[in-house]
KOLLUMDREN-559917 format. One record per residue (C-alpha): y, x negated, z negated; residue number from 0. Coordinates in nm, 2 decimals. Each point is the difference from the previous one (the first is absolute). Layout:
REM residues N
{{Y X Z} NUM}
...
REM end
This chain:
REM residues 648
{{17.80 -10.65 1.43} 0}
{{-0.34 0.13 0.10} 1}
{{-0.03 -0.27 0.27} 2}
{{0.10 -0.27 -0.24} 3}
{{-0.25 0.12 -0.26} 4}
{{-0.28 0.02 0.26} 5}
{{0.10 -0.35 0.14} 6}
{{-0.01 -0.14 -0.35} 7}
{{-0.34 0.15 -0.06} 8}
{{-0.13 -0.15 0.32} 9}
{{0.14 -0.34 -0.09} 10}
{{-0.15 0.03 -0.35} 11}
{{-0.34 0.10 0.14} 12}
{{0.00 -0.28 0.25} 13}
{{0.11 -0.27 -0.25} 14}
{{-0.24 0.14 -0.25} 15}
{{-0.29 -0.02 0.25} 16}
{{0.11 -0.35 0.10} 17}
{{0.00 -0.11 -0.36} 18}
{{-0.34 0.15 -0.08} 19}
{{-0.16 -0.14 0.32} 20}
{{0.18 -0.33 -0.05} 21}
{{-0.13 -0.03 -0.35} 22}
{{-0.36 0.06 0.11} 23}
{{0.03 -0.25 0.28} 24}
{{0.17 -0.26 -0.22} 25}
{{-0.27 0.05 -0.26} 26}
{{-0.28 -0.04 0.25} 27}
{{0.17 -0.31 0.16} 28}
{{0.06 -0.17 -0.34} 29}
{{-0.35 0.07 -0.12} 30}
{{-0.14 -0.15 0.32} 31}
{{0.22 -0.30 -0.03} 32}
{{-0.09 -0.04 -0.37} 33}
{{-0.37 0.02 0.08} 34}
{{0.04 -0.27 0.27} 35}
{{0.20 -0.22 -0.24} 36}
{{-0.25 0.04 -0.29} 37}
{{-0.30 -0.06 0.23} 38}
{{0.16 -0.31 0.16} 39}
{{0.10 -0.14 -0.34} 40}
{{-0.35 0.07 -0.15} 41}
{{-0.16 -0.17 0.30} 42}
{{0.22 -0.30 -0.03} 43}
{{-0.07 -0.03 -0.37} 44}
{{-0.37 0.04 0.06} 45}
{{0.00 -0.27 0.26} 46}
{{0.19 -0.23 -0.23} 47}
{{-0.25 0.06 -0.29} 48}
{{-0.30 -0.05 0.23} 49}
{{0.15 -0.33 0.14} 50}
{{0.04 -0.13 -0.36} 51}
{{-0.35 0.11 -0.10} 52}
{{-0.15 -0.18 0.30} 53}
{{0.19 -0.32 -0.06} 54}
{{-0.11 0.00 -0.37} 55}
{{-0.36 0.06 0.12} 56}
{{0.02 -0.30 0.23} 57}
{{0.13 -0.23 -0.28} 58}
{{-0.28 0.13 -0.22} 59}
{{-0.26 -0.09 0.27} 60}
{{0.14 -0.35 0.04} 61}
{{-0.02 -0.07 -0.37} 62}
{{-0.37 0.08 0.00} 63}
{{-0.15 -0.08 -0.34} 64}
{{0.26 -0.25 -0.10} 65}
{{0.09 0.00 -0.37} 66}
{{0.21 -0.31 -0.04} 67}
{{0.36 0.12 -0.09} 68}
{{0.15 -0.30 0.19} 69}
{{-0.19 0.07 0.32} 70}
{{0.08 0.37 -0.04} 71}
{{0.37 -0.09 -0.03} 72}
{{-0.02 -0.23 0.30} 73}
{{-0.15 0.28 0.20} 74}
{{0.27 0.24 -0.10} 75}
{{0.27 -0.25 0.10} 76}
{{-0.17 -0.03 0.34} 77}
{{0.08 0.38 0.05} 78}
{{0.37 -0.02 -0.08} 79}
{{0.06 0.22 0.31} 80}
{{-0.11 0.29 -0.21} 81}
{{0.31 -0.03 -0.22} 82}
{{0.18 0.19 0.27} 83}
{{-0.21 0.29 -0.11} 84}
{{-0.04 -0.07 -0.37} 85}
{{0.23 -0.14 -0.27} 86}
{{-0.30 -0.20 -0.13} 87}
{{-0.37 -0.06 0.03} 88}
{{-0.24 -0.04 -0.29} 89}
{{-0.37 -0.09 -0.05} 90}
{{-0.18 0.18 -0.28} 91}
{{-0.34 -0.11 -0.13} 92}
{{-0.29 0.23 -0.08} 93}
{{0.13 0.04 -0.35} 94}
{{0.34 0.13 0.10} 95}
{{0.21 -0.32 -0.07} 96}
{{0.25 -0.13 0.25} 97}
{{-0.12 -0.34 0.10} 98}
{{0.23 -0.07 0.29} 99}
{{0.36 0.11 0.07} 100}
{{0.21 -0.06 0.31} 101}
{{0.30 -0.04 -0.02} 102}
{{-0.02 -0.07 -0.37} 103}
{{0.16 0.25 -0.23} 104}
{{0.04 -0.10 -0.37} 105}
{{-0.25 0.18 -0.21} 106}
{{-0.23 0.12 0.28} 107}
{{-0.26 -0.27 -0.02} 108}
{{-0.28 0.09 -0.25} 109}
{{0.13 0.36 -0.01} 110}
{{-0.28 0.24 -0.10} 111}
{{-0.04 0.29 0.24} 112}
{{-0.33 0.12 -0.12} 113}
{{0.15 0.32 -0.15} 114}
{{0.20 0.08 0.31} 115}
{{-0.12 0.29 0.20} 116}
{{0.01 -0.19 0.33} 117}
{{-0.24 -0.27 -0.13} 118}
{{-0.24 0.26 -0.13} 119}
{{0.01 0.19 0.34} 120}
{{-0.07 -0.31 0.21} 121}
{{-0.27 -0.13 -0.23} 122}
{{-0.17 0.34 -0.01} 123}
{{0.03 0.09 0.37} 124}
{{0.00 -0.35 0.16} 125}
{{0.26 0.15 0.25} 126}
{{0.37 -0.08 0.05} 127}
{{0.23 0.21 -0.22} 128}
{{0.38 0.07 -0.03} 129}
{{0.10 0.02 -0.36} 130}
{{0.22 0.25 -0.18} 131}
{{0.35 -0.13 -0.05} 132}
{{0.08 -0.18 -0.32} 133}
{{0.25 -0.25 -0.15} 134}
{{-0.13 -0.36 0.05} 135}
{{-0.05 -0.18 -0.33} 136}
{{0.11 -0.32 0.15} 137}
{{0.27 0.11 0.24} 138}
{{0.12 0.31 -0.19} 139}
{{0.05 0.17 0.34} 140}
{{-0.15 0.32 0.12} 141}
{{-0.30 -0.10 0.22} 142}
{{-0.32 0.11 0.16} 143}
{{-0.29 -0.23 0.07} 144}
{{-0.23 0.02 0.30} 145}
{{-0.34 -0.15 -0.10} 146}
{{-0.29 -0.11 0.21} 147}
{{-0.33 -0.09 -0.17} 148}
{{-0.18 -0.34 0.02} 149}
{{-0.37 0.05 0.05} 150}
{{-0.28 -0.25 -0.02} 151}
{{-0.28 -0.02 0.25} 152}
{{-0.23 0.18 -0.23} 153}
{{0.26 0.28 -0.05} 154}
{{0.12 -0.12 -0.34} 155}
{{0.37 0.05 -0.09} 156}
{{0.18 -0.33 -0.01} 157}
{{0.36 0.13 -0.06} 158}
{{0.28 0.11 0.22} 159}
{{0.29 -0.10 0.22} 160}
{{0.32 0.20 -0.07} 161}
{{0.33 0.04 0.18} 162}
{{0.30 0.10 -0.21} 163}
{{0.26 0.23 0.16} 164}
{{0.33 0.07 -0.16} 165}
{{0.11 0.36 0.02} 166}
{{0.35 -0.10 0.09} 167}
{{-0.09 -0.19 0.32} 168}
{{-0.26 -0.04 0.27} 169}
{{-0.14 0.33 0.12} 170}
{{0.23 0.20 -0.22} 171}
{{0.31 -0.16 0.14} 172}
{{-0.08 0.16 0.34} 173}
{{0.05 0.34 -0.17} 174}
{{0.35 -0.08 -0.09} 175}
{{0.09 -0.01 0.37} 176}
{{-0.14 0.35 0.06} 177}
{{0.30 0.23 0.07} 178}
{{-0.04 0.38 -0.05} 179}
{{0.36 0.11 0.02} 180}
{{0.25 -0.03 -0.28} 181}
{{-0.21 0.15 -0.28} 182}
{{-0.36 -0.04 0.13} 183}
{{-0.22 -0.27 -0.13} 184}
{{-0.36 -0.15 0.01} 185}
{{-0.22 -0.08 -0.30} 186}
{{-0.35 -0.13 -0.07} 187}
{{-0.22 0.10 -0.29} 188}
{{-0.35 -0.07 -0.11} 189}
{{-0.26 0.27 -0.01} 190}
{{0.03 -0.01 -0.38} 191}
{{0.36 0.10 0.03} 192}
{{0.18 -0.33 -0.07} 193}
{{0.30 -0.08 0.22} 194}
{{-0.03 -0.32 0.20} 195}
{{0.32 0.03 0.19} 196}
{{0.31 0.22 -0.03} 197}
{{0.37 -0.05 0.10} 198}
{{0.08 0.03 -0.37} 199}
{{-0.16 -0.32 -0.14} 200}
{{0.01 0.14 -0.35} 201}
{{-0.28 0.24 0.10} 202}
{{-0.25 -0.28 0.08} 203}
{{-0.33 0.03 -0.19} 204}
{{0.11 0.34 -0.14} 205}
{{-0.22 0.30 0.04} 206}
{{0.09 0.23 0.30} 207}
{{0.17 0.32 -0.11} 208}
{{-0.20 0.30 0.13} 209}
{{0.23 0.30 0.06} 210}
{{-0.13 0.31 -0.17} 211}
{{0.10 0.22 0.30} 212}
{{-0.17 -0.21 0.26} 213}
{{-0.35 -0.14 0.01} 214}
{{0.04 -0.21 0.32} 215}
{{0.03 -0.33 -0.20} 216}
{{-0.28 0.11 -0.23} 217}
{{-0.23 0.06 0.30} 218}
{{0.10 -0.33 0.16} 219}
{{-0.11 -0.18 -0.32} 220}
{{-0.35 0.15 0.06} 221}
{{-0.02 -0.13 0.36} 222}
{{0.18 0.26 0.20} 223}
{{0.24 -0.10 0.27} 224}
{{0.24 0.22 0.19} 225}
{{0.35 0.16 -0.01} 226}
{{0.18 0.28 -0.16} 227}
{{0.31 0.14 -0.17} 228}
{{0.04 -0.03 -0.38} 229}
{{0.24 -0.10 -0.28} 230}
{{0.11 -0.36 -0.01} 231}
{{0.05 -0.21 -0.32} 232}
{{0.37 0.11 0.01} 233}
{{-0.10 0.36 -0.01} 234}
{{0.12 0.10 0.34} 235}
{{-0.24 0.11 0.28} 236}
{{-0.11 -0.26 0.25} 237}
{{-0.26 -0.11 0.26} 238}
{{-0.29 -0.21 -0.13} 239}
{{-0.26 -0.20 0.20} 240}
{{-0.30 -0.19 -0.15} 241}
{{-0.23 -0.25 0.17} 242}
{{-0.29 -0.19 -0.16} 243}
{{-0.05 -0.38 0.00} 244}
{{-0.37 0.01 -0.05} 245}
{{-0.08 -0.38 -0.05} 246}
{{0.24 -0.02 -0.29} 247}
{{-0.04 0.36 -0.12} 248}
{{0.38 0.05 0.03} 249}
{{0.22 0.29 0.12} 250}
{{0.30 -0.03 0.23} 251}
{{0.25 0.27 -0.09} 252}
{{0.31 0.10 0.21} 253}
{{0.27 0.24 -0.12} 254}
{{0.30 0.16 0.18} 255}
{{0.22 0.27 -0.17} 256}
{{0.02 0.32 0.21} 257}
{{0.38 -0.01 -0.03} 258}
{{-0.01 -0.33 0.20} 259}
{{-0.22 0.15 0.27} 260}
{{0.26 0.29 0.05} 261}
{{0.31 -0.22 0.03} 262}
{{-0.02 -0.02 0.38} 263}
{{-0.08 0.37 0.03} 264}
{{0.30 0.08 -0.22} 265}
{{0.23 -0.21 0.23} 266}
{{-0.15 0.17 0.30} 267}
{{0.05 0.35 -0.14} 268}
{{0.36 -0.09 -0.10} 269}
{{0.07 -0.10 0.36} 270}
{{-0.17 0.31 0.13} 271}
{{0.22 0.22 -0.23} 272}
{{0.31 -0.17 0.14} 273}
{{-0.12 0.06 0.35} 274}
{{-0.09 0.36 -0.06} 275}
{{0.34 0.06 -0.17} 276}
{{0.19 -0.14 0.29} 277}
{{-0.21 0.20 0.24} 278}
{{0.05 0.32 -0.20} 279}
{{0.38 -0.05 -0.01} 280}
{{0.01 -0.05 0.37} 281}
{{-0.23 0.30 0.07} 282}
{{0.15 0.26 -0.23} 283}
{{0.32 0.06 0.21} 284}
{{-0.21 0.04 0.31} 285}
{{-0.24 0.24 -0.17} 286}
{{0.28 0.19 -0.15} 287}
{{0.16 0.06 0.34} 288}
{{-0.33 0.10 0.16} 289}
{{-0.07 0.24 -0.29} 290}
{{0.35 0.16 0.02} 291}
{{-0.05 0.05 0.37} 292}
{{-0.34 0.16 -0.05} 293}
{{0.11 0.22 -0.29} 294}
{{0.32 0.14 0.16} 295}
{{-0.19 0.31 0.13} 296}
{{-0.12 0.06 -0.36} 297}
{{0.36 0.00 -0.12} 298}
{{0.10 0.25 0.27} 299}
{{-0.30 0.21 -0.10} 300}
{{0.10 0.00 -0.37} 301}
{{0.36 0.10 0.09} 302}
{{-0.11 0.29 0.22} 303}
{{-0.25 0.12 -0.26} 304}
{{0.28 0.00 -0.25} 305}
{{0.22 0.20 0.23} 306}
{{-0.28 0.26 0.05} 307}
{{-0.03 0.03 -0.38} 308}
{{0.38 0.06 -0.01} 309}
{{-0.03 0.26 0.28} 310}
{{0.23 -0.21 0.22} 311}
{{-0.27 0.00 0.27} 312}
{{-0.31 0.21 0.07} 313}
{{-0.24 -0.26 0.12} 314}
{{-0.05 -0.38 0.03} 315}
{{0.07 -0.14 0.35} 316}
{{-0.09 -0.37 0.00} 317}
{{-0.01 -0.22 0.31} 318}
{{-0.24 -0.29 -0.05} 319}
{{-0.28 -0.18 0.18} 320}
{{-0.22 -0.01 -0.31} 321}
{{-0.28 0.25 0.04} 322}
{{-0.05 0.03 -0.37} 323}
{{0.36 0.10 -0.06} 324}
{{-0.02 0.26 0.28} 325}
{{-0.31 0.15 -0.16} 326}
{{0.17 0.00 -0.34} 327}
{{0.31 0.17 0.14} 328}
{{-0.21 0.27 0.17} 329}
{{-0.20 0.06 -0.33} 330}
{{0.32 0.02 -0.20} 331}
{{0.15 0.26 0.23} 332}
{{-0.31 0.21 0.00} 333}
{{-0.02 -0.02 -0.38} 334}
{{0.37 0.09 -0.03} 335}
{{-0.05 0.31 0.22} 336}
{{-0.30 0.11 -0.21} 337}
{{0.21 -0.06 -0.32} 338}
{{0.28 0.22 0.14} 339}
{{-0.24 0.28 0.08} 340}
{{-0.16 -0.03 -0.34} 341}
{{0.34 0.00 -0.18} 342}
{{0.10 0.31 0.19} 343}
{{-0.33 0.17 -0.10} 344}
{{0.05 -0.12 -0.36} 345}
{{0.35 0.14 -0.02} 346}
{{-0.13 0.33 0.13} 347}
{{-0.28 0.00 -0.27} 348}
{{0.25 -0.10 -0.27} 349}
{{0.24 0.28 0.11} 350}
{{-0.30 0.24 -0.02} 351}
{{-0.10 -0.13 -0.34} 352}
{{0.35 0.03 -0.13} 353}
{{0.02 0.36 0.11} 354}
{{-0.34 0.08 -0.16} 355}
{{0.09 -0.17 -0.33} 356}
{{0.35 0.15 -0.02} 357}
{{-0.13 0.36 0.05} 358}
{{-0.31 -0.03 -0.21} 359}
{{0.02 0.20 -0.33} 360}
{{-0.24 -0.26 -0.15} 361}
{{0.16 -0.31 -0.17} 362}
{{-0.07 -0.30 0.23} 363}
{{0.11 -0.37 0.02} 364}
{{-0.05 -0.30 0.22} 365}
{{-0.04 -0.36 -0.14} 366}
{{-0.02 -0.33 0.18} 367}
{{-0.30 -0.23 -0.06} 368}
{{0.21 -0.22 -0.24} 369}
{{0.02 0.30 -0.23} 370}
{{0.36 0.11 0.07} 371}
{{0.07 0.38 0.03} 372}
{{0.17 0.04 0.34} 373}
{{0.02 0.38 0.03} 374}
{{-0.01 0.30 -0.24} 375}
{{0.01 0.35 0.15} 376}
{{0.23 0.27 -0.13} 377}
{{-0.28 0.19 -0.17} 378}
{{-0.09 -0.30 -0.22} 379}
{{0.37 -0.07 -0.07} 380}
{{0.04 0.35 -0.13} 381}
{{-0.32 -0.02 -0.20} 382}
{{0.11 -0.32 -0.18} 383}
{{0.37 0.10 -0.03} 384}
{{0.13 -0.29 0.22} 385}
{{0.26 -0.04 0.27} 386}
{{-0.07 -0.19 0.32} 387}
{{0.17 -0.32 -0.12} 388}
{{-0.24 -0.05 -0.30} 389}
{{-0.13 -0.36 -0.04} 390}
{{-0.36 -0.08 -0.06} 391}
{{0.06 -0.18 -0.33} 392}
{{0.18 0.31 -0.13} 393}
{{-0.28 0.25 0.05} 394}
{{-0.26 -0.25 -0.12} 395}
{{0.16 0.00 -0.34} 396}
{{-0.05 0.38 -0.02} 397}
{{-0.38 -0.03 0.02} 398}
{{-0.15 0.05 -0.35} 399}
{{-0.05 -0.33 -0.17} 400}
{{-0.36 0.08 -0.09} 401}
{{-0.08 0.04 0.38} 402}
{{0.23 -0.26 0.15} 403}
{{-0.20 -0.32 -0.03} 404}
{{-0.33 0.15 0.12} 405}
{{0.18 0.16 0.29} 406}
{{0.15 -0.33 0.10} 407}
{{-0.33 -0.18 -0.02} 408}
{{-0.17 0.26 0.22} 409}
{{0.29 0.00 0.25} 410}
{{-0.02 -0.38 0.04} 411}
{{-0.38 0.02 0.04} 412}
{{0.04 0.27 0.27} 413}
{{0.26 -0.22 0.19} 414}
{{-0.24 -0.30 0.00} 415}
{{-0.33 0.18 0.07} 416}
{{0.12 0.28 0.22} 417}
{{-0.17 0.26 -0.22} 418}
{{0.16 0.34 -0.06} 419}
{{0.23 0.03 -0.30} 420}
{{-0.10 0.30 -0.21} 421}
{{0.16 0.05 -0.33} 422}
{{0.12 0.27 -0.24} 423}
{{0.30 -0.10 -0.22} 424}
{{0.28 0.14 -0.20} 425}
{{0.36 -0.01 0.13} 426}
{{0.31 0.07 -0.21} 427}
{{0.28 0.16 0.19} 428}
{{0.36 -0.08 -0.09} 429}
{{0.03 0.35 -0.16} 430}
{{-0.29 -0.10 -0.24} 431}
{{-0.27 0.22 0.16} 432}
{{-0.34 -0.17 0.01} 433}
{{-0.19 0.05 0.33} 434}
{{-0.36 -0.08 0.06} 435}
{{-0.02 -0.14 0.36} 436}
{{-0.31 -0.04 0.21} 437}
{{0.06 -0.29 0.25} 438}
{{-0.23 -0.08 0.30} 439}
{{0.12 -0.28 0.24} 440}
{{-0.19 -0.13 0.30} 441}
{{0.05 -0.28 0.25} 442}
{{0.11 0.11 0.35} 443}
{{-0.05 -0.25 0.29} 444}
{{0.10 0.04 0.36} 445}
{{-0.28 -0.19 0.16} 446}
{{0.11 0.04 0.36} 447}
{{0.28 -0.25 -0.04} 448}
{{-0.11 -0.17 -0.31} 449}
{{0.30 0.14 -0.19} 450}
{{-0.03 0.13 -0.36} 451}
{{0.18 0.30 -0.13} 452}
{{-0.07 -0.08 -0.36} 453}
{{-0.13 0.23 -0.28} 454}
{{0.06 0.37 0.02} 455}
{{-0.03 0.18 -0.33} 456}
{{-0.02 0.37 -0.11} 457}
{{0.14 0.10 -0.34} 458}
{{-0.10 0.33 -0.17} 459}
{{0.15 0.15 -0.31} 460}
{{-0.30 0.08 -0.22} 461}
{{0.19 0.06 -0.32} 462}
{{-0.10 0.37 -0.02} 463}
{{-0.36 -0.07 0.09} 464}
{{-0.02 -0.27 -0.26} 465}
{{0.14 0.23 -0.26} 466}
{{-0.25 0.27 0.10} 467}
{{-0.29 -0.25 -0.02} 468}
{{0.12 -0.12 -0.34} 469}
{{0.01 0.36 -0.12} 470}
{{-0.34 0.07 0.13} 471}
{{-0.14 -0.31 -0.16} 472}
{{0.16 0.10 -0.33} 473}
{{-0.13 0.35 0.02} 474}
{{-0.35 -0.13 0.08} 475}
{{-0.02 -0.18 -0.33} 476}
{{0.22 0.20 -0.24} 477}
{{-0.03 0.33 -0.18} 478}
{{0.26 0.25 0.12} 479}
{{0.04 0.17 -0.34} 480}
{{0.06 -0.30 -0.22} 481}
{{0.09 -0.27 0.25} 482}
{{-0.27 -0.22 -0.15} 483}
{{-0.27 -0.17 0.19} 484}
{{-0.29 0.22 0.11} 485}
{{-0.36 -0.10 -0.03} 486}
{{0.00 -0.17 0.34} 487}
{{0.31 -0.21 -0.07} 488}
{{-0.13 -0.09 -0.35} 489}
{{-0.34 -0.11 0.13} 490}
{{0.16 -0.23 0.25} 491}
{{0.21 -0.18 -0.26} 492}
{{-0.30 -0.01 -0.23} 493}
{{-0.20 -0.17 0.27} 494}
{{0.28 -0.26 0.05} 495}
{{0.01 -0.07 -0.37} 496}
{{-0.37 -0.04 -0.02} 497}
{{0.01 -0.24 0.30} 498}
{{0.26 -0.21 -0.19} 499}
{{-0.22 0.00 -0.31} 500}
{{-0.30 -0.13 0.20} 501}
{{0.20 -0.27 0.17} 502}
{{0.24 -0.12 -0.27} 503}
{{-0.14 0.16 -0.32} 504}
{{0.33 0.19 -0.04} 505}
{{-0.06 0.26 -0.28} 506}
{{0.08 0.36 0.06} 507}
{{-0.04 0.31 -0.22} 508}
{{-0.09 0.36 0.09} 509}
{{0.10 0.31 -0.19} 510}
{{-0.16 0.34 0.08} 511}
{{0.10 0.32 -0.18} 512}
{{0.03 0.38 0.04} 513}
{{0.20 0.25 -0.20} 514}
{{-0.13 0.16 -0.31} 515}
{{0.06 0.38 -0.03} 516}
{{0.16 0.02 0.35} 517}
{{-0.20 0.30 0.11} 518}
{{0.18 0.26 -0.23} 519}
{{0.33 -0.10 0.17} 520}
{{-0.13 0.09 0.34} 521}
{{-0.18 0.31 -0.12} 522}
{{0.28 0.14 -0.22} 523}
{{0.32 -0.14 0.15} 524}
{{-0.11 -0.01 0.36} 525}
{{-0.04 -0.29 0.25} 526}
{{0.38 -0.04 0.02} 527}
{{0.01 -0.09 -0.37} 528}
{{-0.30 -0.23 0.04} 529}
{{0.17 -0.18 0.29} 530}
{{0.31 -0.05 -0.21} 531}
{{-0.21 -0.15 -0.27} 532}
{{-0.17 -0.23 0.25} 533}
{{0.34 -0.12 0.14} 534}
{{0.13 -0.08 -0.35} 535}
{{-0.31 -0.19 -0.09} 536}
{{0.03 -0.20 0.33} 537}
{{0.36 -0.09 -0.08} 538}
{{-0.08 -0.11 -0.36} 539}
{{-0.31 -0.20 0.11} 540}
{{0.19 -0.18 0.28} 541}
{{0.28 -0.07 -0.25} 542}
{{-0.23 -0.15 -0.27} 543}
{{-0.19 -0.24 0.22} 544}
{{0.12 -0.32 0.17} 545}
{{0.17 0.00 0.34} 546}
{{-0.30 -0.20 0.14} 547}
{{-0.25 0.26 -0.12} 548}
{{-0.14 0.28 0.22} 549}
{{-0.03 0.36 -0.13} 550}
{{-0.20 0.26 0.18} 551}
{{-0.08 0.37 -0.02} 552}
{{-0.36 0.01 0.12} 553}
{{-0.02 0.38 0.00} 554}
{{0.06 0.30 -0.24} 555}
{{0.09 -0.15 -0.34} 556}
{{-0.18 -0.33 0.06} 557}
{{0.22 -0.31 0.00} 558}
{{-0.06 -0.38 0.04} 559}
{{0.21 -0.31 -0.07} 560}
{{-0.08 -0.35 0.15} 561}
{{0.16 -0.28 -0.20} 562}
{{-0.02 -0.32 0.22} 563}
{{0.02 -0.34 -0.18} 564}
{{-0.04 0.18 -0.33} 565}
{{-0.22 -0.11 -0.30} 566}
{{-0.21 0.24 -0.20} 567}
{{0.23 -0.02 -0.30} 568}
{{0.31 0.09 0.22} 569}
{{-0.20 0.29 0.15} 570}
{{-0.08 0.14 -0.34} 571}
{{0.37 -0.01 -0.10} 572}
{{0.10 0.17 0.32} 573}
{{-0.27 0.27 -0.04} 574}
{{0.11 0.07 -0.35} 575}
{{0.36 0.03 0.11} 576}
{{-0.10 0.24 0.28} 577}
{{-0.20 0.22 -0.25} 578}
{{0.29 0.01 -0.24} 579}
{{0.27 0.08 0.27} 580}
{{-0.21 0.28 0.17} 581}
{{-0.07 0.16 -0.34} 582}
{{0.37 0.06 -0.04} 583}
{{0.04 0.19 0.34} 584}
{{0.01 0.38 -0.01} 585}
{{0.07 0.29 0.23} 586}
{{0.08 0.35 -0.11} 587}
{{-0.02 0.35 0.15} 588}
{{0.06 0.34 -0.16} 589}
{{0.08 -0.15 -0.33} 590}
{{-0.32 -0.20 -0.02} 591}
{{0.00 -0.39 0.01} 592}
{{-0.29 -0.19 0.15} 593}
{{-0.11 -0.36 -0.07} 594}
{{-0.27 -0.23 0.14} 595}
{{-0.16 -0.32 -0.12} 596}
{{-0.19 -0.28 0.18} 597}
{{-0.35 -0.13 -0.03} 598}
{{0.02 -0.35 0.15} 599}
{{-0.28 -0.23 0.10} 600}
{{0.10 -0.37 0.03} 601}
{{-0.19 -0.28 0.17} 602}
{{0.04 -0.32 0.20} 603}
{{-0.17 -0.16 0.29} 604}
{{-0.31 -0.20 -0.09} 605}
{{-0.16 -0.29 0.18} 606}
{{-0.32 0.20 0.02} 607}
{{0.17 0.29 0.18} 608}
{{-0.13 0.04 0.36} 609}
{{0.27 0.25 0.10} 610}
{{0.29 0.19 -0.14} 611}
{{-0.23 0.30 -0.06} 612}
{{-0.15 -0.17 -0.30} 613}
{{0.34 -0.05 -0.16} 614}
{{0.09 0.37 0.08} 615}
{{-0.32 0.12 -0.16} 616}
{{0.07 -0.20 -0.32} 617}
{{0.36 0.13 -0.03} 618}
{{-0.12 0.36 0.07} 619}
{{-0.28 -0.04 -0.26} 620}
{{0.27 -0.12 -0.25} 621}
{{0.21 0.31 0.08} 622}
{{-0.29 0.24 -0.07} 623}
{{-0.09 -0.19 -0.31} 624}
{{0.36 0.06 -0.12} 625}
{{-0.03 0.37 0.07} 626}
{{-0.33 0.01 -0.19} 627}
{{0.17 -0.16 -0.30} 628}
{{0.26 0.27 -0.02} 629}
{{0.24 -0.07 0.28} 630}
{{0.34 -0.17 -0.01} 631}
{{-0.14 -0.35 -0.03} 632}
{{-0.05 -0.33 0.17} 633}
{{-0.34 -0.15 0.06} 634}
{{-0.05 -0.36 0.13} 635}
{{-0.33 -0.02 0.19} 636}
{{-0.09 -0.34 0.13} 637}
{{-0.33 -0.14 0.12} 638}
{{-0.16 -0.05 -0.35} 639}
{{-0.08 0.32 -0.20} 640}
{{0.08 -0.17 -0.33} 641}
{{0.36 -0.06 0.12} 642}
{{0.08 0.37 0.04} 643}
{{0.28 0.10 -0.23} 644}
{{0.18 0.32 -0.08} 645}
{{0.36 0.04 -0.08} 646}
{{0.14 0.34 -0.11} 647}
REM end
């Protein structure tokens, strides 16, 4: 198949090259031939025109200054031999009237030609002139007139002698015998663009059609002569050649369609294809036999390599005279020996690794570079509560759903980039216990042989450590007596709320208060009784506010409440509810009952606040103002002094 395709490509390239070169050669040959034909035809027409002009000049010279129409007619009759060149001879006086006509044509005698362009040109230049084609008024035929002037001895214009040529005969009949193939043709046009001769007689005296995509004819009308390729009147591309007939101011035009010039080449290419086809059919069996013979050692080599792979033989032993195959055999045997040594070494390393992983108290696993877990050591199986036959999809489902997608994305990224996989996630055992696992996996490559072991991961159970860290974080921000936020935790949440206010104008309210008449409880009942009162107050305040609010004991009997996303009106109502609820709390000891009240300062963040300290100062000032007004009250203290209000 390969030979057939290559042979077909060769044939295609050869035939394509032959077609391309043939087209170029045929084009050059036809252009040369067309140039020769147009030049030959133009020279012939030029000679014919010059001969006719000279004959008319001789007749004009013989007439001298004769003006008698009869004598003029007699002189024309004496030159009847000119009728082989002309369809008629006429004598025209100095006023443009035909005064003699030979042979006689009805209506020609006395005909006024003064308005004709040929009479004006001859009278004005006193030189011979070939007229533009026109329909004769007497003959009603398309004609041209060659005119020679009659000049007196003193140079005065006496009239003219004219030879009438019919466009359907004479010079133009010669063109009908020009053969340019089946569809080629010759034509003659004047410099003004009127057609004098065309194989289609209906086009005589019509204006030449100038193709918009080719300016060759347009240039020829301006005096250029030469050859080129352009669109023909039919629209198809063709060869064109133009030659000038200067005495008559005519243009000889030759046209041949390109398709006609390629007919011989097409026949040749067809014969060439048949020849190449027969040659290919005859050569393929021979080439096939030669190729089979040359490739037989390769088949033997492939078979022996297959047997080595199946461990049916240890090395390749090939008998061949081809030096390349001998070198290939030696190289394969050497590589196979190195591979065996490497595999033996790898098996030792894998056995050592299995021993290390199985005896390690640390949870460990091995994964391939396509992400599949290929090994889990006993310590990790025990940690996760699995047996050895667990499938990867099963334990993936036990990763906490909030951690699963992020872990998957990081795992895929590590597989693609080769970076370490480091992640902490929650794992739910089948008994419901939630473990926090710290996983660190790294790629391991055996560069000596180019083998890869995969990803080796270490898994640590950090559940206890996470719980301890969470407890430490909670203790760092909470009051151990009441369980409320301490000053540190409260300030952090206050800063976050203030940042939201600055970014999104989210309103937040702040309540600060301390306990009225709390000191007698500590002094008379002792600190234990005071601590009990503080715990009850903390419970009541936490109950009265919203779940999204933050309550803090800032120290001693000082409390604060942050109300995120809360308007000033809502904050006032919450503050009043707190004041009312705390006033109903009591503790008793030794038959005596103790009560406390709240002096609450209320404020909100203001756009002019530079920090949370300004809001804290306003709320604190409101609390002191409430105490000054008699305690057990709520004071709203916002930025404007006039807006300060007191509620008791």
